[in-house]
N, C-alpha and C positions, 0 to 999 in steps of 0.2 A: 487939481491938475498935478501930476507927479513930475519929477525932475526931467524925465526924458520928453514928456509931452511939452513941458515948458521950453525945452531946447528946440524941439521941432517947430514950435510957434515962432521962436526967436530967429532961428537960422535956417529952417527948412524952406524949400522953394517948391511950389506947386506948379506943375506943367500940364498942358493939355494931355488928355488920354489917361487921367488918373495916375500921373507920374509924380512921385514925391522924391525930390532930390535932397539928400542929407550928406552929400559928399564933402561938405566943409567941416564936418565933425565926426562922421561915423564910418563911411565906407570908401573914402579916398584919402582925405586928410582925417586923421583920427585924434580926437581929444581924449588923451589917456586918463585924465581925471574923471571924465564922464564914463569911460569904459570901466573904470574901477568902481564907480557907483553902481553901474549895471551888474558887475560881477558880484558885489555885495548883496544886491537885491535878489539875484538868482540864488545865491547861497541861502538867503532868508526864506525864499519861496520853496526851496527843495530841502529844507532842514529836515533831518531825520532819514533821508534817503541814503542808502549805502553806496553812494556814487564813488567809483574808483577810476573813471575814465570819462573824458569829454570827447565827443565826436562832432566834427563840423565838416563843411565842404568848402573847397576853394572857390573864390578867393576872399570874398568880403567877410565871411564868417570867422576867418582865422584870427584876426586881431581881437575880436570880442571874446572868442573862446580862450585865447591864451591869457588874457587879463583875468577872465573869470576863473580860470584854472588855478590861479594863485590863491583864490579864496577857498577852493576845494582841496588844494594841495594834491592835485592829480595831474597826470600827463594828458596831452591833447593829441588826438589823431585826426588828420584832415583827409577827407576823401578827395581823390582826383577825378576830374571830369573827362580825362582822356588818358590813354596809355602813353607811357614815356619810357625812355631807356633806363631811367633811374628805378623803375619798378621791376622787381624780380621775385621769383618764387610764385606760390599759388595766390590767387586773388579772388576776392568776392567782387562780382560785377553785377550791378543792377542796370538793366536797360529800361528806361522809363520814357513813355510816350506822353507828351503833353497834348491833350485834345484841343486845348485852347490855342496853343502856338504852333501846332502841327509840326513838332520837331522831336527828335530823339536825343535824350541826354544819357550818357553813360557815367555811372558813379562807381568808382574803383577804390577798394581798400585791400591792402595786403593781409592775408589771413593770419600772419604772425602777430599782427597788432590787435586782433580781436579774438578773445577766447570765451568759452562757456563760463568762466569765472568772472567775467567783466560785468559791471553794473554801470550802464552808460547814460550820461546826460547829453542829449543832442542840442547843439546851440547853432543859431544862424541869425543873420541880420534882418532879413525880410521873410514874411510868409504871405503868399498870395494864393496860388492854386494848389500848392503843396506837393507837386509832383516830385521834385528833388528830395523833399523831406520823406516822402513815402519810400523812395529808393534807399535812403539812409536807414530807415526803420527795418526794411527788409534785409539789409545787410547785417544789421545787429542780430536780428532773429535767425538768420541763416548761420551765423557764428555760434548760435546757442547762447548768446549773451542776453542780458535783460535791459530793456529800455526803461530807465527809472523816471525819465521825464524829458520834456522838450522845452527849451527856453528860446524865445524869439524876442528880438529887439522891437521890431515894428510889424504888426500884423495888419493887413488890409482886410478889415472885417466885412467889407462889402463883396469880397470874393470868397470862393468856396473852401479854400484850404483849411482854415481854422475849424470850420464845422465838420469837415471830413475827418480830420485828425482827432477831434474830441469824440466824435461818434465811434471811433475805433477804440476808445477807452483809455487813451493816454492822458497823463497830466500835462497839459499844454499851458505854459505861462508866457504871455506876451506883455512886455513892459508898457507898450502903447498899442492900442487897437484903434485904427483909423476907420471911421464909419462913413466918411465923406470928405471930398475936397472940392474947392472951387478955384479953378485956374485964374479966373478974372479978378477975384478979390484976394486970393492967396489964403483963404480961410480953410482951416482943417477942423473937422469935427471928430472928437474922440468918444469912445464908448466908456460909460461909467462902469468900471469893472467891479465896484463895490456891490452892484446889483446883480452880478452874474452868480448863478448857482449851478451846481452839477446838473448837466443836461439842459441848461438854459439855452433856448433857441436851437437846440439840436434836433435834426430830423434825419431820416435815412437819406444818404446821398442819392442824388438823381442819377439815372443811367448816363454813363459817360463822364461822371465827375471824378471817379477814382482812376488814377493813372494806370494804364495797362503796363505791366512789367514782365519782362522775360524771366525765365527760370534763372536763379542765381547759380553761378559756377562755384 
């Protein structure tokens, strides 16, 4: 069990509906020493990649991305989920429909912050269905930049997002992959990542699993 899995077992709370609350140390109150460990681990896992920028999405991914960025010595860009008066100039906008939640998410990044010269590491706190993550990938590709990898704190391995992203050919590194949770006992089952190999468990996404996205502006 790695350091993040141990912390989830110690302080995470399992709720009905496959909800894992980690707000005491990760995405509401943040344990900066833990985030620093996570940043160092992302740096190790993406060693050799020519990363010059980290991209995340508001709000929970920002803290993790900023601490991780210190290990890469690169700036962080965070995508906004809605238009605001602080955004000006031309924008990349991905409109992503979640088939599971029946809602539309807008992911917005100013064009001046992503260029064809950028080699991007995408970081976020959770990966479940992967719809927002696909929006970030499309924005990077629309800018002509390169997705060098994707770092996730906690992946819900029993949902489709991880499989879809890996099937698309990206290096996806999740520090903890949860394969099951029991709200009655509070038990969390983690995937043994040492047994994962390229293509392990990967199949073609089923119809409706890939998030439908509008053309990027």
